[in-house]
N, C-alpha and C positions, 0 to 999 in steps of 0.2 A: 836400379839394377836388382833383378831377383837373385836372392842368395840361395846357395845349395842347402837343402834341408832334408831331414828324415821325418817322414810322416808316420805317426802311430795312431791307429784307430782303436777304439775301446781302451783308451789310455788310462781310465780310472780302474781297470780291472787288476786282478792279481799280477798277471804278467806285465801289464803296463807299468805298474809301480816299480818293479825291479828293473825293467828295461830303461825307463826314464832315469832312474838313479845311475845306472851304468853309463848310458850314453852321455848324460850331462857331465859326469865326472871325467869323461874322455873328450869333452869339448865339442860334441856334435851339436849342431843347431837343430832343435826339435820343434815340430808343429804337432800338437796333440789334438785329437778329435774324440769327443765322447758325447753321449746323449745328455749327460749331466755336467755341471760345472766341474772343472778339474779340482781335485783335492788341494786344499790350501798349501799343504806341504810340498806339492809338486810344482806349483806355479812358478816359483823362482828358477826352476830347473829347465823350463822350456822357453823358447823364443816367443811362441804364440800358442794359445789354445782356443779352440772353437767348440761351441756347444751346438750340436746338430746331429742329424740322422744320415747314415750312409745311404739311405734311399733318396735323399734330397740331391738331385742331379745339379740344381743350381748352385748349391753349396760346394759340391765337388768341382764344379766348373770354376768357381772362385779360387779354389786351391791351385788349379792348373795355371791360372792367370797370375796369381800373386806369388807363387813359390816355384823354385826350381827343384823338384823332388827327385832325389837320387835313389832313395830306398823307401819302400813302404813296408811297414810291419802291420799287417792287417789282423788285429786281435779281436775286433768286435764280433760278437755272436750271442745267440741265445743257447744256453747249455742244455745238456741232455734231458734232465728231468723236467725242466720248465718247457722244453720243446714238445714233450709228449702231451702237455695240457693244451697247447695251442699250436699244432703242427703247421697250420697254414701261415701263421705269423712267423714262426721259426723259419719256414722256407723263404718267406719274403726277405727277412733280415739276413739269414745265413747264406742264401744263394744269390738272390737279386742284389743284395748289398755287395757281395763279393764280385759279382759281375760288373757292377758300377765301378768298383775300385780297379778292376782289371782294365776296363775301358779308359779310366783316368790314366793308368800307367801307360797305355798305348798312346794316348794323346800327348802325354808328357815326353815319351820317348821320341815321337815324331817331331815335337817342338825342339828338343835339345839335340836330336841327331844321334842318340846313343841309348842303349837299353836302360830301363829302370828295373832295379832289383825288387822283386815282390816276394816278401818272406811271409809264408802262410803257416800258422800252427793248426795242424789237423789233430786227430785224436784216435785212441784205440777204439772209439765208437764206430770207426769205419770198418771194423771187423764184425763178423757174426758167426760164431761157432754153433753148430746145430744141436749139441747136447753136452751135458756135463762130462760124459764119458769121452767125447771127442776133445773137449777142452783139456782134460787130464792127459790124453794121449798126444796132443799136438805139441806140447813142450813150447819151445821158443818159436813164435810165429813170425814168418817173413812178411815183407810188405805186400807180396803178391798172393798171399794165401788167405782164404776164408773172408774175402771181401764181399760179404752179403749181409750188410748191417740190418738190424732189426728195429732201429729207432729212427725217427725223423732226423735227429741230430746227426746220427751216423750216415744216413743217406745224404744229407746236406754236405757233410765233410767230404765224403767220397766223391760226390759230384763236383765239388769245388776243386778237389785235387785234379780231376780230369779237365775242368775248365781252365785251370792254370796251365796244365800241360798243353792244351789246345792253343791258348794265346801265346805260349812260349815257343811252340814248335810249328804250328800249322796255320795260324791266323793269317788271312789274306794271301796265301800262297798262289792263288790263281790270279791275283791282281797284277796288272801290267807293271805297276811301279813298286812291286813287292821288294823289300830290302830286309833280308833276315838279320842284318846287323842293327836294325832299329826295331826292337821288339821288347817284349816283357821277359825278363830273366826270372822265371818263377822257380822258387825253392821252397820245399814243404817239409815240415817235421810232423811226424805222428807222435804226439806226446802220450805218455802214460798218465795216470792220475797225478796231479800236482799238489804238493803240500807246501803251504807258506806259513812262516812264523808270524808274519805281519798282518795278514788279512784273512778273514773267514769267508770262504767261498759259499755261494748259494746257487742251487740249481744243478749241480753236477752229480752224476751217479757215483763217482768215486770219492765224494766229499766226506764219507763216513770217517776216513782217516783223520783229516784235519779237524773235523767237527768234534771228534772224540777228545783230541788233545786240548782244543780251546775250551770246551765245556768243562773238562777236568780242572784246568787252570783257573777258570772263573768260579769253580765251586758249585756248578749247577748240574742237575741230573741230566743224563743223556741217554736216549733210546737209539741204539745203533740199528739201522734199517737193513742190515744184512746178517747172514748167519756167521757164526764164529769161523767156519771153514772157508768163507768167501776169500778169494785170492785174486789180486790184480797187481800189475807192475806199477810202481810209483817212482817219483822223482821230486826232490826238493826244489824250491823256486830258484835258488842261485844257480843250480845246474840247468834249469830250464832256460834262464836268461843266457847263460854261457853257451848253450847249444845254438840258440838263435844267432848270437854274435858270431860264433864260429862258422856257421853255415853261410851267413851273409858275407863273411870275409874269404870264404873258400874260393880257390881258383876254379872258374867255370869248366875249364878243360879237364879237371880231375873229377868232376861230378858225373857219375855214370848213370844216375837216375834222378828223377825229379822229386821223389818222395822218400824220406828216410825215417825209419824208427830210431828213437832214442829212449833209453831207459836206464834204471839204476838198480833198484831192488824190488822184491815182490813178496811182501809179508802177507800172511793171512790176517783177517780181522782179529782173530784171537791173539796173534802176536802183537798187534798194535794195542790191543786191550791190555795185555800183560806189561808191555813197556810203559803204557800210560799209568797203570796202577802202581808200578814200581816208582815212577816219578812223582805221582800225586796219590799217596796211599788212601786218602779220604774220598777219592772220586767215586761217584755213583753212576755206573754205566751198566745199562741193561741191553741184552740182545733182543730186539723186537723186530724180526725181519718183515719188511714190506714186500708183499708178493711181487708187485710190479717192478720195483727197483731191484730186488734180488734177481728177478728174471732177466733183467738187462745185464747185470754183472755176470751172470752165468754164461752169457753169449760172448763176453769179451775174453781175450786170452789171459791165461795165468802169467804169461811172460811173453816178451817180444824179442826178436832177433835184431840187434842193432849193429851187426858186423859190417854192413855196407857203410854206415856212417863212420865206423872206426877205421875202415880201410880207405875210404875216399877222402875224408877230411879230418882224420885224426881225433874223432870224438872219443872222449873218456870222461865219465862223471867224476867230480871231485868227492862226492859223498856216497859211500856205501850205506847200508842200513844202520850200522852201529854209529858211524860218524854223523849221519843225518839226524838221528834222535839225540845222541849225547852231546854233540857240539853245536848243532844249529837249532833244532826245533825246541827241545825242552828248555835250555837256558833262555832262549829268546822269548818263548811264550810265557815262561815263569816271570821274567822281568816285565813283560808287557802288562801283566795283571797284578803285579805286586804293589 
């Protein structure tokens, strides 16, 4: 008999670590999928892990046959900066891979006769503000504003949001045997920049925040690739995991949209620098803006409006800026490198 499982793609990533820790502690049966072997510290926390590519349809077919998938957390993607170096490959993985997983969810829903929840983390990269002046004037940006992304990653994320909406609401409506009760229950979060105390991200345009902290703790020099006045919304990893869990558990009837902003605090790069130097006085951090990456940051909102998530499913971050740095990031990172 096939057992009920939660499928996590991109399980080795930042979010995957936190999500596996939480779900295993709450006795969920997890199947993990990643291009690389699952980190040794995670293997005892999952029922099964698979090394493979989300573009491999035969592999995904095995998942449908071998497991009764109730929820999919689709985390696998190529991040913003890396995607700019190879946009065609990014499109393949980020879009075609997501399409493959959505089709898997459809097959699984038809097999078991009820919807499969598809939890998709999108990004502030889905936004595209035309100028710094507009960014300053915009304030908190809603989900339906400024959705003209300037990066391949942002285009991929926005398109996949719409793909999910299509499979959730409109797929096969013209078919004679169409049953709206057997479909994909697509739920999407637009994350701000994420900061983890455990892992150092690579390839994200908002990574100057965590990179600054980790470099200072390790005692190595760091060249920050944005200006001191660069500003983006951020969130720490425990809140990112919390938001995914909350959205998955939310009553479908209370969800008035498919895509939700979530956020927590929005410091400038200078503020992160000041906090870092206060915690690690000997840190060597230089501002050396990279024109391309700074240009991307300038098109992303300085803050996002997450009132829809707060109203529809009770979203509230546990960590504001002070608590994020003083209680989570600095003590954990200091301990990690001590």
